[in-house]
N, CA and C atoms as an extended XYZ file, in Angstrom:
471
Properties=species:S:1:pos:R:3:atomname:S:1:resname:S:1:resid:I:1 pbc="F F F"
N       116.325      124.995       90.129 N   MET     1
C       116.094      124.908       91.565 CA  MET     1
C       117.380      124.401       92.212 C   MET     1
N       117.673      124.951       93.367 N   ASP     2
C       118.904      124.540       94.021 CA  ASP     2
C       118.622      123.780       95.320 C   ASP     2
N       119.661      123.184       95.839 N   SER     3
C       119.515      122.356       97.036 CA  SER     3
C       119.138      123.185       98.258 C   SER     3
N       119.456      124.483       98.262 N   GLN     4
C       119.088      125.324       99.406 CA  GLN     4
C       117.580      125.422       99.554 C   GLN     4
N       116.859      125.528       98.447 N   ALA     5
C       115.399      125.588       98.506 CA  ALA     5
C       114.842      124.274       99.064 C   ALA     5
N       115.377      123.149       98.617 N   ILE     6
C       114.935      121.848       99.130 CA  ILE     6
C       115.202      121.781      100.634 C   ILE     6
N       116.401      122.186      101.066 N   ARG     7
C       116.735      122.178      102.501 CA  ARG     7
C       115.758      123.038      103.299 C   ARG     7
N       115.423      124.204      102.756 N   LEU     8
C       114.496      125.108      103.441 CA  LEU     8
C       113.118      124.472      103.579 C   LEU     8
N       112.649      123.798      102.536 N   TRP     9
C       111.348      123.122      102.618 CA  TRP     9
C       111.390      122.008      103.658 C   TRP     9
N       112.492      121.283      103.731 N   ILE    10
C       112.622      120.214      104.730 CA  ILE    10
C       112.571      120.820      106.132 C   ILE    10
N       113.322      121.889      106.366 N   LYS    11
C       113.317      122.553      107.682 CA  LYS    11
C       111.930      123.100      108.022 C   LYS    11
N       111.118      123.366      107.000 N   SER    12
C       109.797      123.955      107.191 CA  SER    12
C       108.699      122.925      107.432 C   SER    12
N       109.037      121.633      107.424 N   LEU    13
C       108.018      120.606      107.700 CA  LEU    13
C       107.340      120.913      109.030 C   LEU    13
N       106.011      120.856      109.025 N   GLY    14
C       105.233      121.127      110.237 CA  GLY    14
C       104.725      122.555      110.325 C   GLY    14
N       105.255      123.466      109.506 N   LEU    15
C       104.792      124.852      109.517 CA  LEU    15
C       103.571      125.011      108.623 C   LEU    15
N       102.759      126.023      108.890 N   GLY    16
C       101.524      126.245      108.152 CA  GLY    16
C       101.723      126.949      106.822 C   GLY    16
N       100.774      126.723      105.920 N   PHE    17
C       100.794      127.308      104.578 CA  PHE    17
C       100.929      128.829      104.635 C   PHE    17
N       100.080      129.501      105.422 N   ALA    18
C       100.090      130.964      105.481 CA  ALA    18
C       101.447      131.481      105.958 C   ALA    18
N       102.039      130.838      106.961 N   GLU    19
C       103.344      131.249      107.464 CA  GLU    19
C       104.426      131.073      106.394 C   GLU    19
N       104.372      129.957      105.662 N   LEU    20
C       105.359      129.693      104.614 CA  LEU    20
C       105.256      130.705      103.476 C   LEU    20
N       104.046      131.093      103.127 N   VAL    21
C       103.848      132.111      102.089 CA  VAL    21
C       104.349      133.460      102.595 C   VAL    21
N       103.988      133.821      103.835 N   ALA    22
C       104.400      135.109      104.403 CA  ALA    22
C       105.923      135.233      104.464 C   ALA    22
N       106.613      134.143      104.745 N   LYS    23
C       108.080      134.155      104.819 CA  LYS    23
C       108.738      134.086      103.439 C   LYS    23
N       107.943      133.832      102.402 N   GLY    24
C       108.497      133.689      101.061 CA  GLY    24
C       109.128      132.328      100.813 C   GLY    24
N       108.821      131.361      101.682 N   THR    25
C       109.381      130.008      101.557 CA  THR    25
C       108.748      129.254      100.394 C   THR    25
N       107.457      129.508      100.159 N   ILE    26
C       106.724      128.883       99.053 CA  ILE    26
C       105.966      129.977       98.303 C   ILE    26
N       105.641      129.724       97.035 N   PRO    27
C       104.866      130.728       96.292 CA  PRO    27
C       103.428      130.799       96.799 C   PRO    27
N       102.806      131.935       96.608 N   ASN    28
C       101.409      132.115       97.013 CA  ASN    28
C       100.512      131.634       95.881 C   ASN    28
N       100.381      130.316       95.792 N   GLN    29
C        99.503      129.713       94.796 CA  GLN    29
C        98.551      128.781       95.528 C   GLN    29
N        97.371      128.572       94.977 N   PRO    30
C        96.389      127.756       95.687 CA  PRO    30
C        96.834      126.304       95.838 C   PRO    30
N        96.425      125.711       96.970 N   LEU    31
C        96.644      124.281       97.173 CA  LEU    31
C        95.562      123.535       96.413 C   LEU    31
N        95.945      122.425       95.809 N   ILE    32
C        95.014      121.646       94.989 CA  ILE    32
C        94.982      120.224       95.505 C   ILE    32
N        93.787      119.656       95.599 N   LYS    33
C        93.669      118.238       95.951 CA  LYS    33
C        93.801      117.436       94.663 C   LYS    33
N        94.809      116.532       94.600 N   PRO    34
C        95.098      115.846       93.341 CA  PRO    34
C        93.963      114.957       92.836 C   PRO    34
N        93.126      114.492       93.736 N   PHE    35
C        91.967      113.682       93.357 CA  PHE    35
C        90.768      114.309       94.043 C   PHE    35
N        89.611      114.216       93.429 N   GLY    36
C        88.412      114.872       93.923 CA  GLY    36
C        88.188      114.777       95.425 C   GLY    36
N        88.259      113.590       95.981 N   GLN    37
C        87.955      113.392       97.394 CA  GLN    37
C        89.205      113.188       98.248 C   GLN    37
N        90.388      113.454       97.708 N   SER    38
C        91.606      113.234       98.492 CA  SER    38
C        91.658      114.208       99.661 C   SER    38
N        92.381      113.824      100.681 N   ASN    39
C        92.476      114.670      101.872 CA  ASN    39
C        93.893      115.188      102.076 C   ASN    39
N        94.602      115.410      100.981 N   TRP    40
C        95.952      115.965      101.082 CA  TRP    40
C        96.137      117.046      100.018 C   TRP    40
N        95.912      118.310      100.393 N   PRO    41
C        96.153      119.391       99.445 CA  PRO    41
C        97.634      119.480       99.096 C   PRO    41
N        97.922      119.805       97.845 N   THR    42
C        99.304      119.819       97.382 CA  THR    42
C        99.614      121.087       96.591 C   THR    42
N       100.908      121.282       96.388 N   MET    43
C       101.420      122.361       95.555 CA  MET    43
C       102.632      121.813       94.816 C   MET    43
N       102.836      122.271       93.591 N   HIS    44
C       104.006      121.886       92.796 CA  HIS    44
C       104.816      123.150       92.504 C   HIS    44
N       105.726      123.525       93.408 N   PRO    45
C       106.475      124.767       93.210 CA  PRO    45
C       107.476      124.707       92.063 C   PRO    45
N       107.865      123.498       91.684 N   VAL    46
C       108.799      123.294       90.580 CA  VAL    46
C       108.529      121.891       90.029 C   VAL    46
N       108.793      121.667       88.757 N   ALA    47
C       108.551      120.357       88.146 CA  ALA    47
C       109.270      119.263       88.930 C   ALA    47
N       108.519      118.208       89.248 N   GLY    48
C       109.090      117.060       89.940 CA  GLY    48
C       109.081      117.162       91.454 C   GLY    48
N       108.587      118.274       92.000 N   VAL    49
C       108.507      118.443       93.458 CA  VAL    49
C       107.056      118.700       93.842 C   VAL    49
N       106.588      117.914       94.801 N   GLU    50
C       105.235      118.073       95.323 CA  GLU    50
C       105.330      118.347       96.816 C   GLU    50
N       104.716      119.442       97.251 N   LEU    51
C       104.606      119.739       98.676 CA  LEU    51
C       103.216      119.303       99.112 C   LEU    51
N       103.154      118.452      100.118 N   VAL    52
C       101.890      117.886      100.589 CA  VAL    52
C       101.564      118.489      101.954 C   VAL    52
N       100.332      118.948      102.098 N   PHE    53
C        99.891      119.616      103.321 CA  PHE    53
C        98.816      118.797      104.025 C   PHE    53
N        98.705      118.981      105.327 N   LYS    54
C        97.668      118.305      106.118 CA  LYS    54
C        96.346      119.021      105.853 C   LYS    54
N        95.316      118.258      105.566 N   ASP    55
C        94.031      118.812      105.154 CA  ASP    55
C        93.434      119.746      106.207 C   ASP    55
N        93.405      119.318      107.463 N   GLU    56
C        92.711      120.077      108.511 CA  GLU    56
C        93.430      121.371      108.874 C   GLU    56
N        94.753      121.387      108.793 N   THR    57
C        95.536      122.520      109.296 CA  THR    57
C        96.337      123.253      108.232 C   THR    57
N        96.484      122.660      107.070 N   ASN    58
C        97.348      123.188      106.000 CA  ASN    58
C        98.811      123.292      106.429 C   ASN    58
N        99.234      122.420      107.350 N   ASP    59
C       100.644      122.339      107.732 CA  ASP    59
C       101.390      121.490      106.710 C   ASP    59
N       102.625      121.880      106.403 N   LEU    60
C       103.447      121.125      105.456 CA  LEU    60
C       103.828      119.787      106.075 C   LEU    60
N       103.425      118.694      105.414 N   GLU    61
C       103.673      117.342      105.925 CA  GLU    61
C       104.751      116.591      105.173 C   GLU    61
N       104.926      116.895      103.887 N   GLN    62
C       105.815      116.073      103.072 CA  GLN    62
C       106.372      116.882      101.901 C   GLN    62
N       107.641      116.617      101.600 N   VAL    63
C       108.280      117.126      100.390 CA  VAL    63
C       108.609      115.889       99.556 C   VAL    63
N       107.922      115.716       98.439 N   LEU    64
C       108.082      114.533       97.596 CA  LEU    64
C       108.779      114.929       96.303 C   LEU    64
N       109.900      114.265       96.011 N   ILE    65
C       110.706      114.588       94.836 CA  ILE    65
C       110.743      113.367       93.918 C   ILE    65
N       110.299      113.544       92.680 N   THR    66
C       110.283      112.459       91.702 CA  THR    66
C       111.570      112.505       90.884 C   THR    66
N       112.291      111.387       90.889 N   LEU    67
C       113.540      111.280       90.133 CA  LEU    67
C       113.372      110.484       88.850 C   LEU    67
N       112.450      109.517       88.851 N   ILE    68
C       112.157      108.708       87.667 CA  ILE    68
C       110.639      108.651       87.523 C   ILE    68
N       110.128      109.047       86.387 N   SER    69
C       108.692      109.050       86.144 CA  SER    69
C       108.177      107.619       85.992 C   SER    69
N       107.058      107.330       86.639 N   THR    70
C       106.447      106.001       86.507 CA  THR    70
C       105.054      106.077       85.882 C   THR    70
N       104.393      107.215       86.000 N   VAL    71
C       103.055      107.368       85.426 CA  VAL    71
C       102.913      108.709       84.710 C   VAL    71
N       104.000      109.144       84.073 N   GLY    72
C       103.962      110.373       83.298 CA  GLY    72
C       104.146      111.658       84.095 C   GLY    72
N       104.464      111.558       85.371 N   GLN    73
C       104.647      112.772       86.176 CA  GLN    73
C       105.986      113.436       85.847 C   GLN    73
N       106.078      114.751       86.057 N   PRO    74
C       107.343      115.445       85.797 CA  PRO    74
C       108.454      114.948       86.726 C   PRO    74
N       109.684      115.080       86.261 N   VAL    75
C       110.864      114.633       87.004 CA  VAL    75
C       111.647      115.864       87.452 C   VAL    75
N       112.168      115.817       88.668 N   TYR    76
C       112.988      116.897       89.201 CA  TYR    76
C       114.388      116.813       88.591 C   TYR    76
N       114.919      117.948       88.141 N   THR    77
C       116.235      117.954       87.502 CA  THR    77
C       117.222      118.899       88.183 C   THR    77
N       116.828      119.520       89.293 N   GLY    78
C       117.716      120.452       89.989 CA  GLY    78
C       118.680      119.732       90.914 C   GLY    78
N       119.300      120.497       91.786 N   ASP    79
C       120.245      119.941       92.748 CA  ASP    79
C       119.513      119.434       93.982 C   ASP    79
N       120.091      118.429       94.613 N   LEU    80
C       119.582      117.893       95.870 CA  LEU    80
C       120.594      118.176       96.976 C   LEU    80
N       120.125      118.264       98.229 N   PRO    81
C       121.071      118.430       99.331 CA  PRO    81
C       121.989      117.207       99.426 C   PRO    81
N       123.247      117.435       99.781 N   ALA    82
C       124.190      116.325       99.974 CA  ALA    82
C       123.692      115.450      101.120 C   ALA    82
N       123.835      114.150      101.043 N   PRO    83
C       124.618      113.405      100.069 CA  PRO    83
C       123.794      112.910       98.882 C   PRO    83
N       122.549      113.363       98.745 N   PHE    84
C       121.640      112.819       97.745 CA  PHE    84
C       122.003      113.283       96.335 C   PHE    84
N       121.740      112.403       95.356 N   THR    85
C       121.989      112.717       93.954 CA  THR    85
C       120.751      112.361       93.139 C   THR    85
N       120.729      112.783       91.895 N   LEU    86
C       119.571      112.505       91.041 CA  LEU    86
C       119.531      111.063       90.561 C   LEU    86
N       120.626      110.343       90.677 N   SER    87
C       120.687      108.948       90.245 CA  SER    87
C       121.242      108.094       91.383 C   SER    87
N       120.344      107.381       92.040 N   MET    88
C       120.729      106.529       93.179 CA  MET    88
C       120.038      105.189       93.051 C   MET    88
N       120.580      104.193       93.737 N   ASN    89
C       119.904      102.902       93.859 CA  ASN    89
C       120.008      102.451       95.317 C   ASN    89
N       119.342      101.351       95.624 N   GLN    90
C       119.296      100.895       97.004 CA  GLN    90
C       120.691      100.596       97.559 C   GLN    90
N       121.537      100.019       96.749 N   ARG    91
C       122.882       99.702       97.223 CA  ARG    91
C       123.627      100.980       97.631 C   ARG    91
N       123.536      102.010       96.796 N   TRP    92
C       124.182      103.290       97.101 CA  TRP    92
C       123.600      103.894       98.376 C   TRP    92
N       122.265      103.927       98.478 N   VAL    93
C       121.608      104.507       99.659 CA  VAL    93
C       122.095      103.817      100.923 C   VAL    93
N       122.095      102.485      100.926 N   ARG    94
C       122.492      101.748      102.126 CA  ARG    94
C       123.981      101.865      102.412 C   ARG    94
N       124.804      102.001      101.371 N   SER    95
C       126.245      102.153      101.622 CA  SER    95
C       126.550      103.525      102.216 C   SER    95
N       125.763      104.540      101.873 N   VAL    96
C       125.987      105.890      102.382 CA  VAL    96
C       125.285      106.112      103.723 C   VAL    96
N       124.064      105.609      103.871 N   LEU    97
C       123.266      105.890      105.064 CA  LEU    97
C       123.191      104.737      106.067 C   LEU    97
N       123.627      103.547      105.670 N   GLY    98
C       123.592      102.407      106.587 CA  GLY    98
C       122.259      101.685      106.555 C   GLY    98
N       121.986      100.977      107.642 N   GLU    99
C       120.736      100.230      107.734 CA  GLU    99
C       119.567      101.181      107.982 C   GLU    99
N       118.456      101.003      107.277 N   PRO   100
C       117.307      101.891      107.467 CA  PRO   100
C       116.617      101.662      108.808 C   PRO   100
N       115.931      102.697      109.307 N   MET   101
C       115.152      102.551      110.538 CA  MET   101
C       113.851      101.797      110.252 C   MET   101
N       113.369      101.878      109.016 N   GLU   102
C       112.199      101.133      108.559 CA  GLU   102
C       112.463      100.728      107.116 C   GLU   102
N       111.881       99.602      106.716 N   SER   103
C       112.080       99.140      105.350 CA  SER   103
C       110.910       98.259      104.949 C   SER   103
N       110.620       98.240      103.671 N   ASN   104
C       109.579       97.367      103.140 CA  ASN   104
C       110.069       96.835      101.803 C   ASN   104
N       109.974       95.542      101.609 N   GLY   105
C       110.496       94.913      100.409 CA  GLY   105
C       109.604       95.076       99.199 C   GLY   105
N       109.981       94.421       98.114 N   PRO   106
C       109.234       94.528       96.859 CA  PRO   106
C       107.762       94.165       97.027 C   PRO   106
N       106.916       94.856       96.259 N   ALA   107
C       105.477       94.612       96.320 CA  ALA   107
C       104.836       95.074       95.024 C   ALA   107
N       103.658       94.558       94.754 N   LYS   108
C       102.883       94.988       93.595 CA  LYS   108
C       101.710       95.816       94.121 C   LYS   108
N       101.799       97.149       94.019 N   PRO   109
C       100.721       97.987       94.533 CA  PRO   109
C        99.461       97.873       93.676 C   PRO   109
N        98.314       98.207       94.256 N   PRO   110
C        97.075       98.181       93.475 CA  PRO   110
C        97.103       99.253       92.386 C   PRO   110
N        96.278       99.105       91.397 N   GLY   111
C        96.163      100.108       90.346 CA  GLY   111
C        96.897       99.759       89.073 C   GLY   111
N        97.484       98.572       88.986 N   GLY   112
C        98.123       98.134       87.764 CA  GLY   112
C        99.414       98.854       87.420 C   GLY   112
N       100.122       99.352       88.432 N   LEU   113
C       101.365      100.080       88.171 CA  LEU   113
C       102.578       99.169       88.092 C   LEU   113
N       102.375       97.878       88.186 N   GLY   114
C       103.497       96.950       88.096 CA  GLY   114
C       104.215       96.778       89.421 C   GLY   114
N       105.266       96.008       89.385 N   MET   115
C       106.041       95.692       90.575 CA  MET   115
C       106.887       96.886       91.007 C   MET   115
N       107.020       97.071       92.306 N   ARG   116
C       107.888       98.096       92.886 CA  ARG   116
C       108.915       97.416       93.779 C   ARG   116
N       110.030       98.084       93.993 N   GLY   117
C       111.126       97.492       94.761 CA  GLY   117
C       111.087       97.767       96.246 C   GLY   117
N       110.013       98.370       96.748 N   GLY   118
C       109.896       98.648       98.173 CA  GLY   118
C       110.440      100.024       98.525 C   GLY   118
N       110.771      100.192       99.802 N   TRP   119
C       111.262      101.487      100.270 CA  TRP   119
C       112.112      101.316      101.521 C   TRP   119
N       112.954      102.318      101.773 N   ASP   120
C       113.774      102.407      102.981 CA  ASP   120
C       113.573      103.789      103.583 C   ASP   120
N       113.480      103.860      104.913 N   ALA   121
C       113.334      105.142      105.603 CA  ALA   121
C       114.460      105.328      106.614 C   ALA   121
N       114.944      106.558      106.703 N   TYR   122
C       116.034      106.932      107.605 CA  TYR   122
C       115.677      108.214      108.341 C   TYR   122
N       116.034      108.298      109.598 N   ARG   123
C       115.854      109.534      110.350 CA  ARG   123
C       116.855      110.565      109.814 C   ARG   123
N       116.382      111.791      109.606 N   LEU   124
C       117.273      112.866      109.183 CA  LEU   124
C       118.074      113.374      110.376 C   LEU   124
N       119.215      113.951      110.110 N   SER   125
C       120.002      114.549      111.189 CA  SER   125
C       119.211      115.705      111.790 C   SER   125
N       119.447      115.983      113.053 N   THR   126
C       118.740      117.097      113.705 CA  THR   126
C       119.136      118.435      113.078 C   THR   126
N       120.241      118.462      112.380 N   GLU   127
C       120.656      119.657      111.646 CA  GLU   127
C       119.664      119.954      110.504 C   GLU   127
N       119.082      118.899      109.919 N   SER   128
C       118.108      119.071      108.838 CA  SER   128
C       116.720      119.383      109.377 C   SER   128
N       116.319      118.655      110.434 N   HIS   129
C       115.009      118.834      111.073 CA  HIS   129
C       115.020      118.021      112.352 C   HIS   129
N       114.358      118.519      113.381 N   LEU   130
C       114.380      117.818      114.670 CA  LEU   130
C       113.587      116.514      114.665 C   LEU   130
N       112.583      116.406      113.803 N   SER   131
C       111.741      115.213      113.824 CA  SER   131
C       111.261      114.836      112.421 C   SER   131
N       112.216      114.538      111.545 N   ALA   132
C       111.848      114.198      110.172 CA  ALA   132
C       112.639      112.997      109.686 C   ALA   132
N       112.099      112.392      108.633 N   LYS   133
C       112.765      111.239      108.018 CA  LYS   133
C       112.791      111.423      106.517 C   LYS   133
N       113.662      110.656      105.881 N   VAL   134
C       113.711      110.603      104.431 CA  VAL   134
C       113.387      109.171      104.035 C   VAL   134
N       112.513      109.021      103.048 N   THR   135
C       112.122      107.708      102.558 CA  THR   135
C       112.457      107.627      101.077 C   THR   135
N       113.119      106.548      100.707 N   PHE   136
C       113.490      106.310       99.314 CA  PHE   136
C       112.548      105.260       98.749 C   PHE   136
N       111.839      105.581       97.672 N   GLY   137
C       110.994      104.620       96.983 CA  GLY   137
C       111.773      104.014       95.832 C   GLY   137
N       111.722      102.687       95.709 N   TYR   138
C       112.509      101.982       94.695 CA  TYR   138
C       111.628      101.378       93.613 C   TYR   138
N       112.147      101.379       92.405 N   LEU   139
C       111.534      100.618       91.320 CA  LEU   139
C       111.920       99.153       91.486 C   LEU   139
N       111.373       98.300       90.664 N   GLU   140
C       111.717       96.868       90.724 CA  GLU   140
C       113.220       96.659       90.534 C   GLU   140
N       113.861       97.519       89.749 N   SER   141
C       115.307       97.433       89.508 CA  SER   141
C       116.131       97.925       90.704 C   SER   141
N       115.457       98.452       91.731 N   LEU   142
C       116.034       99.035       92.941 CA  LEU   142
C       116.664      100.406       92.710 C   LEU   142
N       116.385      101.023       91.543 N   ALA   143
C       116.737      102.426       91.336 CA  ALA   143
C       115.771      103.276       92.160 C   ALA   143
N       116.256      104.374       92.725 N   VAL   144
C       115.393      105.283       93.483 CA  VAL   144
C       114.544      106.074       92.492 C   VAL   144
N       113.212      105.940       92.625 N   ASN   145
C       112.369      106.731       91.742 CA  ASN   145
C       111.796      107.955       92.435 C   ASN   145
N       111.762      107.949       93.791 N   ASN   146
C       111.339      109.156       94.501 CA  ASN   146
C       111.955      109.209       95.890 C   ASN   146
N       112.073      110.430       96.374 N   ILE   147
C       112.566      110.694       97.725 CA  ILE   147
C       111.486      111.498       98.428 C   ILE   147
N       111.138      111.089       99.630 N   SER   148
C       110.126      111.787      100.405 CA  SER   148
C       110.714      112.216      101.744 C   SER   148
N       110.585      113.496      102.047 N   PHE   149
C       110.968      114.020      103.355 CA  PHE   149
C       109.673      114.300      104.098 C   PHE   149
N       109.518      113.746      105.295 N   SER   150
C       108.274      113.913      106.035 CA  SER   150
C       108.538      113.899      107.539 C   SER   150
N       107.542      114.347      108.285 N   LEU   151
C       107.639      114.332      109.734 CA  LEU   151
C       107.549      112.903      110.236 C   LEU   151
N       108.252      112.620      111.309 N   ILE   152
C       108.133      111.317      111.970 CA  ILE   152
C       106.906      111.385      112.841 C   ILE   152
N       105.980      110.486      112.589 N   LYS   153
C       104.753      110.460      113.369 CA  LYS   153
C       105.005      109.691      114.659 C   LYS   153
N       104.691      110.330      115.775 N   LEU   154
C       104.865      109.673      117.060 CA  LEU   154
C       103.609      108.891      117.388 C   LEU   154
N       103.781      107.643      117.811 N   SER   155
C       102.614      106.836      118.177 CA  SER   155
C       102.425      106.910      119.690 C   SER   155
N       101.181      106.955      120.072 N   HIS   156
C       100.838      106.996      121.485 CA  HIS   156
C       100.039      105.744      121.801 C   HIS   156
N       100.665      104.803      122.471 N   ASP   157
C        99.987      103.534      122.778 CA  ASP   157
C        99.174      103.622      124.036 C   ASP   157
């Protein structure tokens, strides 16, 4: 898999499943809910990449890329769009991208998965998508274990 496919999926955030299949952006394979009652249908077009869709509309909401396996999931081994690499840590991310627009420190999530190093989120350039962000999930060691590209949700107060 090459970085152009990843870039195309990022640009396609917010578009519907049927449109993405018709354009040849994603394969025509069924969406699967990872857990019986989950409300996020997904597709795995390549090992280590999960495309997450909105349940009600089947619009593409998230491109999730696993770089380090934590619960036996496949790891992505292809190319990433610049400046991202397959081996990053929090120090590298912050030195390249600066201060995050949102951040959350270390925490122990439920489910017995052990300690995690938190996450940092950055707005993507408008060249990548007009309203999207990239979020880096960190292990306790602060190595990046996953990268998530998703739409920025606007809040209406």
